[in-house]
Steps between C-alpha positions, in 0.01 A plus 500: 500500500611854422413833660343663194548853641877446484500378140627755246265360236202569728614851597575602142161372390329697777657807340351394165155488664536861615622608157211320335237664718653842431501430128150360470354800687592702190310271259171619352192447718357239263804279574425492874341155475701388200872530442571699818331241718674213322844661532443565869391140560805364315736727689351389833511136394877498451613566861191327639599171337856543624371554853262204485765271353748597769281322754539165326719237657693405187672675214290296257179642641642853523606472136138455389412836655804660343382369161164666562677821601712491186190441287337807654816699428481409131128577498572840659766569235246425225251738660770767521555466125125529441484813719793654312346420161176663619693816586448480877866555587806668356775314323740589781267357767436194285872433451573537871215271608581245232861493617381457861266211422762320292744529790237364740429210264871415497517520878205264543652256249836510675336442837318202351830358376642529849209303642554218252847430635 
């Protein structure tokens, strides 16, 4: 078992949640129950799965939750691209967030590799 609050992958993903909520507040009102809601749910899902998986007694079980977290990270990245293509964020913001999510995806994958050993 791991203390999820001490995991860098959890802390960095908590930051992504805050960034996502700040971003989606700027989306058009008609996206409140659409893309904004979906992005927020994905962002929350990433660290939530890490936290839940950290309670498991084996690396094999934790890995399943990390896979779910990674899936949500790729889903969030897709939604970021959709938001950018819809004109909801600047190219600079898009590039920064895309770089952040790719780094988080790598971190989750690397953590998974460490569990497999």
